Legacy VTK file of the C-alpha trace (Angstrom):
# vtk DataFile Version 3.0
C-alpha trace
ASCII
DATASET POLYDATA
POINTS 191 float
7.474 -36.571 -0.875
5.372 -36.868 -3.967
6.733 -35.021 -6.991
4.232 -34.527 -9.794
5.275 -33.172 -13.174
1.717 -31.972 -13.782
1.621 -30.049 -10.486
5.122 -28.617 -11.036
4.224 -27.496 -14.560
0.925 -25.993 -13.462
2.452 -24.205 -10.451
5.321 -23.016 -12.651
2.884 -21.491 -15.155
0.849 -19.761 -12.442
3.964 -18.299 -10.797
5.467 -17.419 -14.185
2.340 -15.455 -15.084
2.102 -13.723 -11.693
5.800 -12.824 -11.463
5.558 -11.706 -15.117
9.276 -11.030 -15.468
8.999 -10.660 -19.256
6.184 -8.136 -18.878
8.346 -6.320 -16.335
11.221 -5.793 -18.773
10.255 -2.133 -19.385
10.243 -1.517 -15.607
13.579 -3.347 -15.227
15.101 -1.277 -18.035
13.923 1.889 -16.291
15.501 0.738 -13.000
18.684 -0.152 -14.892
18.743 3.287 -16.515
18.484 5.010 -13.108
20.955 2.826 -11.208
23.311 1.790 -14.063
23.649 -1.790 -12.815
21.305 -4.587 -11.844
22.755 -7.415 -9.788
20.805 -10.341 -11.226
22.063 -12.980 -8.777
21.426 -10.793 -5.727
17.915 -9.796 -6.856
16.961 -13.397 -7.753
18.409 -14.874 -4.553
16.731 -12.355 -2.264
13.378 -12.800 -4.051
13.705 -16.605 -3.802
14.539 -16.364 -0.094
11.545 -14.121 0.593
9.171 -16.370 -1.376
10.412 -19.630 0.185
10.139 -18.092 3.653
6.594 -17.003 2.892
5.728 -20.407 1.419
6.583 -22.077 4.744
5.540 -19.381 7.253
2.600 -17.840 5.407
0.159 -20.429 6.727
1.387 -19.806 10.287
0.805 -16.115 9.806
-2.735 -16.900 8.626
-3.375 -19.044 11.717
-2.222 -16.138 13.843
-5.108 -14.151 12.337
-7.483 -17.164 12.424
-7.853 -17.413 8.620
-7.894 -20.810 6.865
-6.054 -21.557 3.615
-9.274 -21.930 1.596
-10.459 -18.448 2.604
-7.067 -17.052 1.685
-7.177 -18.947 -1.622
-10.539 -17.340 -2.469
-9.133 -13.917 -1.559
-6.008 -14.768 -3.557
-8.132 -15.753 -6.541
-9.700 -12.286 -6.455
-6.251 -10.633 -6.338
-5.034 -12.835 -9.222
-8.220 -11.900 -11.094
-7.393 -8.200 -10.691
-3.797 -8.797 -11.880
-5.192 -10.603 -14.932
-7.549 -7.712 -15.674
-4.587 -5.313 -15.444
-2.613 -7.391 -17.924
-5.482 -7.877 -20.370
-6.932 -4.346 -20.304
-3.668 -2.387 -19.826
-4.880 -0.638 -16.695
-3.014 -0.084 -13.447
-4.970 -0.975 -10.320
-2.088 -2.002 -8.036
0.731 0.494 -7.755
4.206 -0.583 -6.692
5.597 2.554 -5.145
8.966 1.570 -3.763
11.731 3.982 -2.877
13.606 5.535 -5.774
17.135 4.342 -6.333
19.254 1.750 -7.998
19.066 -1.125 -5.564
18.617 -4.664 -6.833
16.751 -5.476 -3.621
14.139 -2.687 -3.519
12.176 -2.285 -5.752
13.398 -5.178 -7.933
13.519 -8.243 -5.636
10.775 -6.781 -3.463
8.055 -5.827 -4.408
8.459 -6.359 -8.191
9.425 -10.070 -8.134
8.401 -11.089 -4.604
5.351 -8.968 -3.975
1.727 -9.176 -2.902
0.673 -11.065 -6.027
3.289 -13.794 -5.615
2.609 -14.098 -1.859
-1.094 -14.536 -2.469
-0.421 -16.968 -5.289
1.899 -19.135 -3.159
-0.678 -19.542 -0.424
-3.431 -20.123 -2.970
-1.302 -22.827 -4.635
-0.771 -24.517 -1.253
-4.498 -25.186 -1.172
-4.191 -27.104 -4.460
-0.676 -28.587 -4.770
1.953 -30.394 -2.708
4.535 -28.049 -1.171
7.517 -29.807 -2.779
6.005 -29.292 -6.238
5.429 -25.596 -5.541
9.017 -25.309 -4.281
10.431 -26.854 -7.481
8.240 -24.545 -9.586
9.410 -21.568 -7.518
13.111 -22.412 -7.926
12.646 -22.913 -11.691
10.855 -19.570 -11.941
13.568 -17.708 -10.060
16.226 -19.368 -12.235
14.328 -17.982 -15.240
14.079 -14.571 -13.524
17.872 -14.639 -13.070
18.394 -15.388 -16.782
16.025 -12.595 -17.788
17.666 -10.075 -15.445
21.075 -11.100 -16.755
20.072 -10.531 -20.378
17.303 -7.897 -20.277
18.675 -5.783 -23.107
19.143 -8.788 -25.429
15.606 -10.043 -24.714
14.108 -6.623 -25.399
15.871 -6.444 -28.768
14.911 -10.029 -29.660
11.240 -10.027 -28.619
10.563 -6.386 -29.296
7.921 -4.178 -27.758
5.123 -5.932 -29.657
6.312 -9.368 -28.481
6.360 -8.264 -24.844
2.851 -6.830 -25.290
1.554 -10.110 -26.763
3.162 -12.187 -23.962
1.557 -9.945 -21.353
-1.905 -10.416 -22.914
-1.428 -14.185 -23.270
-0.412 -14.640 -19.623
-3.210 -12.304 -18.540
-5.789 -14.665 -20.062
-4.096 -17.698 -18.454
-4.157 -15.913 -15.077
-7.824 -15.089 -15.514
-8.665 -18.758 -16.094
-6.521 -19.827 -13.129
-8.210 -17.300 -10.837
-11.642 -18.622 -11.802
-10.499 -22.206 -11.113
-9.011 -21.268 -7.709
-12.139 -19.343 -6.784
-14.627 -22.064 -7.723
-12.681 -24.998 -6.239
-12.101 -23.282 -2.883
-15.445 -21.529 -2.595
-17.192 -24.893 -2.718
-15.120 -26.088 0.261
-16.012 -22.973 2.264
-19.733 -23.254 1.556
LINES 1 192
191 0 1 2 3 4 5 6 7 8 9 10 11 12 13 14 15 16 17 18 19 20 21 22 23 24 25 26 27 28 29 30 31 32 33 34 35 36 37 38 39 40 41 42 43 44 45 46 47 48 49 50 51 52 53 54 55 56 57 58 59 60 61 62 63 64 65 66 67 68 69 70 71 72 73 74 75 76 77 78 79 80 81 82 83 84 85 86 87 88 89 90 91 92 93 94 95 96 97 98 99 100 101 102 103 104 105 106 107 108 109 110 111 112 113 114 115 116 117 118 119 120 121 122 123 124 125 126 127 128 129 130 131 132 133 134 135 136 137 138 139 140 141 142 143 144 145 146 147 148 149 150 151 152 153 154 155 156 157 158 159 160 161 162 163 164 165 166 167 168 169 170 171 172 173 174 175 176 177 178 179 180 181 182 183 184 185 186 187 188 189 190
C-alpha cells in the first residue's frame, strides 16, 4: 500500500466536485420537503457501499464488455466535461428522474450521490491513482456528505443562495480542467 497525500487530496477534490453535495442542497431541501425526513446516515452509508462496490468491481464489468480502463477514462472525461458545462452554464443535460417519494435511498443515495457521474469518475481515477488513495478520498467525501445531509438547513442559511451558486461555478471550472487532464493523459496512451 502506498498512501499519497497528493493523490488523496486530488481524488477528494475530483469526487467532491462530481458528487457536488453543496450544489445539491436545493434538491435535498426539495426531497426533505416532500418526505419530511432525510436519514443522513442511511443515505451516506448506502451511497458509500455502492461506490466502494463499483470501485472494486467496475473494472471487472468493463472486462466483461472488453473495454480497457483508458478507454473508459476518456469516455469518463467526456461525461465529466458535460457535468462541468452544466455547472458553469446552468443548463441541464443529464436528468435524474428517480421515483417520487421520501426515501433516503432513492433518489438521494442513488442516483444523486452515487450516480453515473461518480461511477465514471471512480473508474477514470483508477487510471491515474492508487486504489487505496481513491478509497480514502471516497470515505472522506461520504463523511462530508453525511455532515451536509445532517445540517442542510443550517448550511443553506449560512452560505445563502448566492454562496451555493458561486461554489457550483467554482467546482464546475475545476471539473472542466480535470476532464481535460483525464482526456489528454489517457488519449495519448490509447493512440
